[in-house]
C-alpha positions in Angstrom: 16.0 58.6 56.5 14.4 56.7 59.3 14.4 57.4 62.9 15.0 55.0 65.8 12.0 54.9 68.2 12.1 54.8 72.0 11.9 50.9 71.8 14.8 50.7 69.3 12.6 49.9 66.4 13.3 51.2 62.8 10.9 51.3 59.9 12.1 49.8 56.6 11.3 51.8 53.6 8.6 50.1 51.5 10.7 50.6 48.2 13.6 48.6 49.7 11.3 45.9 51.3 9.7 45.4 47.8 13.1 45.3 46.2 14.5 42.5 48.5 11.2 40.7 48.9 10.9 41.3 52.6 7.4 41.0 54.0 5.8 41.6 57.4 6.7 38.6 59.9 10.0 37.9 57.9 13.3 37.7 59.9 16.1 39.8 59.2 19.7 39.9 60.3 21.6 42.9 61.6 25.3 42.6 60.7 28.1 44.8 61.9 30.4 45.7 59.0 33.1 48.1 60.1 31.4 51.4 60.8 28.3 50.4 59.3 25.5 48.0 59.9 24.0 45.8 57.2 20.4 44.6 57.2 20.3 41.3 55.3 16.9 39.1 54.7 17.3 35.9 56.9 16.2 33.9 53.8 17.4 34.1 50.2 14.9 36.0 48.0 12.7 33.8 45.9 13.8 33.6 42.3 11.1 34.9 39.8 12.7 33.3 36.7 10.2 32.8 33.6 9.6 29.4 32.4 12.0 29.9 29.6 14.8 30.7 32.0 13.9 27.6 34.3 13.9 25.4 31.3 17.2 26.9 29.9 18.6 26.2 33.5 17.4 22.5 33.1 18.8 22.1 29.8 22.2 23.3 31.0 22.1 21.1 34.0 21.0 18.1 31.8 24.0 18.7 29.6 26.5 18.8 32.4 25.1 15.4 33.8 25.4 13.9 30.2 29.0 15.0 30.1 29.6 13.5 33.4 28.1 10.3 32.1 30.2 10.1 29.1 33.5 10.7 31.3 32.6 8.2 33.6 31.4 5.7 30.8 28.1 5.3 32.2 25.1 4.8 29.8 22.8 7.7 29.6 18.9 6.8 29.9 17.2 9.5 27.9 13.8 7.8 28.1 12.7 8.6 31.7 8.9 8.5 31.2 8.7 12.4 31.6 9.7 15.6 29.8 11.1 18.7 31.2 8.0 20.6 30.2 5.9 18.4 32.4 7.9 19.2 35.6 6.6 22.7 35.5 2.9 21.6 35.0 2.7 19.6 38.0 0.6 20.9 40.9 -1.1 23.4 38.9 -4.9 23.3 38.4 -5.9 22.2 34.8 
């Protein structure tokens, strides 16, 4: 349980800040919700997906695009000059 200070400030428990990815300096929203008040991070929490999960999402999105191309009878260009694995190596030190 937290107390409200004389300046109407409240301390966010460290466990909740860590769970929702809230850091010092981040903005939060105070939302009235009936008889309660919701505290919502102003930004969406960053995703911490592994490389395999990101590649799986990429493959599913690619398959959806291919299905759309087939329905629209547009040729699918499979040779783009890059591979999906290269997308996740860009910008990293070698």
